[in-house]
N, C-alpha and C positions, 0 to 999 in steps of 0.2 A: 538352341539352348540359350545363347546370349540374349535373343529377343525375349525369351521367357523370363530370364532373370531381370532384364531391363524393365520389362512390363510390370513384373511383380514389385520392383523397387519404385517405379513411378506410382503405382496404385498405393503402396505403403506411404509414400510422401504425401499424396493427395489426401489420404485418410487422416494423416496426422494434422495437416494444415486445416482440414475441415472441422476438426474438433477444437473449437475455441475454448480456452479455459477462462474461468471467471471466479469471482468470490461472492459469496452471500454473507453479509455481515449483519448480525442482529445487534443493534445499538440500544443501550439502556441509560437512563439518566434524565436530564432535561429533554433530551431527544430520545424518542422511543420509536423503533421501527426497523425496517429492513432496507439495506442498501445493497444493490447489485452492481458489481464492477466487472467490466470486460477487461481482462488482462491482455496486453498486446505482446504476445510471444514473438512476433516478427520484428518488433521494435527493440525489445530488451529481453532476449531469451534467458540470459543468466539471472537477471533480477526476477523475472517471472518464475523461473524454476525455484529460486530461493523462497519467494513468498508462498508459492504453492506447497513446498516442502514443509515450511513452518505451519501453515494452515492445516495441512493434513495431519501433522503431529499434535495439533491442538495447542500449539505454543501461543497463538494470538488470543485464545479464549480468556476473557477476564482482564485484558490489557486496556488501560485507560488512554484517553485523549489528554496527554499531559501539556501540550502547547497548542493553544487555539487563539488565533489572532483575527479579530473581526475584520471582514473585508478582504482577508488574505487566505488563510488555510487552517485546517485542523490536523494536528500531527499525533500519531500513535505508533504502536508497534514495538515499543521497548520491552521485549520479552524477558529481559534480565531484571530491570528495576521498575517496570511499569505495571506490575500485576496488582489487581484489586486485593485489598487486605494486607498489602505489604507497606513498608515505609516508603512513601512515594517521593521523599526528599531528593532522591537521585534519578527519578524518572526522566528519561530523555538522554541519559548518559550511557546507556547500555545497548546491548545487541544480543545476538545469539552466540552460541559457542562455536559457530562455523566461521571460516575466514571471510573477510570483507570481499565484496564483489566489485570488479573493475567497472568503471563508468561505461555506459552504453548510451551516449548522447545521441539525440535524433533531431529531426526538424519538426516534430510534433509540438505544437505550441501549448503553453500552459494557459488553457482556457478554463472557465468554470467547469467543475466536475472532473478535471484531469487529476490523476493520481501519480505522484512522483515519489522517488526514494529520497529520504533524508540522508544527510552525510555531514562529515566534519569539513574543515577547510580542504582536506585532501579529496580530490574528485573520485578517487578509487576506494573510498571508505564506507560506502553504503553497506548495510548489513541486514537489519530486520525492520527498521523504522521507515514509515512512509507517511505521506500527507495527502489530503484531499483539498482541492482548491474551492474556496467560496466564490471566487471571482477570477477574472483573467489576471495573470501575473507574468506578462511576457518578458520581464527582466530576468526570469529564470530560464528562458529558452536557451538550450545548448549548454546550460550550466549544471542541470540536475537531470537524472535519468527519468524519463516518462515510462511508467509501467502499465497504465490502464486509464479507464475513464468510467465514471458513474453512468449506468444505463437506466437505473430506477432508484428512487429514493433520495434524490438530491434535496428534497424538502426536509428529509430526516437529517442529512448532513448539515443543512443550513440552520437547524435547530440545536446543534451541539453547543453545550455550555462554553461560553467564551472565557478566555483567561484574562485575569485582571492583575496578575503579578508581572514581575519583570520578564521581558521578552515573550509575553503571552502565556506565562505559566498559569495553569488553572489553580485557583485557590479554593479550598474546601474539598467537596466531593466531586471529582471529575466524572464526566460521562465515560462509558466504556464499551468495548466490543464484547458482548456477552459470549457470542459464538461466531466463529469464522469458518465457513466451509467452502470447499472447492466445488465449483460447478463445471459442467461441460456443455 
């Protein structure tokens, strides 16, 4: 009986590990197209769980890229203040109604196409916002949680409207994530 239970448990674990989770993001604006992201459950399981929960609930649909710095990254994911059609004056200051997620730092480097969780000065303050790298930013290594990497559509990411305001704030109409769906 123990062997049967242990074998069943091992098969269940292997089945879970084999099902990689990802995101399919349809971007609209100056950039138009699909971005596919492989989420790294083994690197940041709590952060990946949060992102997938929000995506499955439709919370990311219509959220703008509020902070975009040329040569660095494009930030999005403010499900509270960053929705298309709302007053975007506070975009980047909000998150979800769920508690913040504790840091899950790793040795995965911040290379082009890496997706990381945005946070405040507190390392344990990530919630819903994330950013996608335009280029390497190794000064972020070990400081921000890596949650995934772009596998298709980096050209779409590279075309996202750049911010010209303070700290990379996008002035005018920002690009947005029209729909975000979870893939397997």
